[in-house]
Steps between C-alpha positions, in 0.01 A plus 500: 500500500218380273320351798512833683356681199214252474427540871507879498294583193181306589514649848440851363196375309370318806530810717318709244221248458452451874476868575266560204259221584499588869435868442225436245320260733517760775375770265211281386395426859528855630393688186290753689779595740757334723492537876801666662620197706496274194673767293776542760550125523529466124724804477737361760528168319557666164776728628670216685519304175593812300800563726625151423420478128508811276315317224221433748500873577463576128208260465333650808557850364338418167202353682470809720484740205259281301237441769407863569139392544597320820458748785598492867278720717675644807340772710268601221792537256520277192852371436605326180774236482725711278554739791761253631618427147810720503651307790440172317654649187803611699542148636465358149761732348747522787736244345385506140817465295443268204793419277567741214492195272127477559398857432641814346556754778259793472371734767391857555748747643484799729308707247194279535518527879511880483206519257299255712563704815399821322181330381415389852585845641276681252206272577565528874494881494184502288333257741596701808439851368212466254293187571164560674567199723876474537492189718323298230736628231805422712379143553489452123839673475648250746376208290631665183836568665534137606433396140768734366748378762427140395573600140832659597600196706441266207626732226826570684593129512782403270294205383204288611525127561296308238327305776328822606311490171423130532359546849295790366354270237388269780349780709308678224412174327362349821280803563366479145446125534296547817290765323443279195398214728254729673366614161433143391346424839270801469397396148391155616346635821745346746613835645313832494634799303699737716723227648820318402637782288181563303305826525121521535482584127694177416814690403823372653630715783766279660581623849503866399282795590335503159507331162701769322783472753509121475520511121773765521701281738489207261577699185788677675652169600458353152687804368778443754536134399536600134736787579738318733525199267531222755384213284209326677489128564213285373289538812574873512367531145178341623478763773560775244206368295289510817603864546390588147162335555463692826559832322239414238242400762571810710317700232704819528549726199830653606653160582384360167660793319824457696494129422450572130800735501708237678391232252587722205845565649554128560403410145706783360811386686444138401435562130742789467579603142251247371187519286326314782549802723325731253220250437431430867516870592253581223259229617520629859427855387199388294364296792551786741316740268207274415436310824305779679274548198434127466418470869265799471307338215467170689402675824223694326291185477611345828312513832636699795768328710595269214868459416472716186313770695768502771783521248332784315445687825864442588616648169264798511592846628141624470353278769610312809842541659643650181263796511552530876877533457479739205279733702755500784787562258321799348438650842857437613652660190285810540637537854861412415542798267421745779781685683698388694382138478647449154847580635519355852182291536279475806624188683480127450155362427361848559245464220299267722514761777364771272232261371385292798184370329488339155210451259379196693475704823690225681873563470752775445600552139827332405740637240642181354707624205866514601585810295199703608558388859865609492407840358219545751705381798841648423460723196735523205799478735411152628395375156830609343704344780308175454573499126868574560522212747350261244740622230798443731368152574473409132843641420651305789344170396699212358234470227354851459241397240351228717513726804305765309233247401469378860461854631248574224294198608499623860397851392225370271355309794515829691273682257185371671627427852795690643722210605820700561402526868554124523838333534438232236503763223835642612643151551421425135666824391805425714535143374479622139853636541644154547447356155726210413760537226558124478235328289520163674337322787683573829376170642685286245793290610753742349382772737456298819847579626431870477171453684673302769762774535226752581296268721684545835460876465127449473484326833540129422764284652680246286 
């Protein structure tokens, strides 16, 4: 029996690593777009393996939702990998039945399904009846619907196998490692900026559409790891450190704020009912309050494009992207309060349709704040349904406090870029339900029998 356990467990790691490395190499080679024949060939191979190994399907799914910057162009239509994500997720979850000894059962019930369907219906009707360009709004609605369905599929599971989290550490960690390697290469002049997961401005972007989304992906996964409480191995801890560095080098305000909230929650739970908790929290508050002012003083005497100048511009809401977003938020709010938009909205992503040209005269304006976007797209009805769905999720969670922090981190990342259209955000929310009541490592010898008991159901033969 021990021999079988030792043979089975490394195999799950090997599958995850192989699929991660292969997909990242492909993404690096075809960054500007993948041709249809190559995409079909890869897709066929992935699904053939996914049918055989559900853990492979889970690894492939996580890759698909984290490389949204990789685009397949077919007939003039840009297709992202996460379009096929739901099928991969279905293959990954089709026999997911981990032992109750490994996780406290917790899942959403029928109430969450009803609220989710009402949310989708309200946004569908607004997109069809009120959007200036219904076809564009419906395309966003389809992506949003797929994300909500992914959430329901994960949240309705009785429990999630701990290896799902470990494979996720490999996937997200590998993406961050590639980006950090590209950052170092760009610093020494080996690779040009704008390649290998580094943006033209030297901020890490991973394989995402933009830097903000990449940082949100990483922070969301870090929150999941803390919430679910699958104790990482030594090499997984190294990958988690890489993820933290990637968030810092992504240079995104909302992700930094979400990371600070997550750090405060981690420290609070670790030093609970201790003077250390009060001391550390006080230090964090002082640093958070004084850091922008200190950076402003240093930047005042620094040349343009220096590190201090960039950080000051990043923190400022009077210049740069901060001022750009504030101007859009002011305009959006002035339009939200008009009748009947405040009640029923005007369709998904309709703000960009009403404002096709931004201040740069190059692109349509984008309403990135999740709350303003919900009010603009679906009115008070959609916003309330969204809040109710989150409340049900938290109340259904095995560890409601940790679930609330995870959801808060996702929402904080959504204050600058509306990431709730993407599946990775809803996957994080869904996984937050499955916190672990047992404060021990599921990979220890005492738990291997329980892991083995669930292994055949996950697609491995003993």
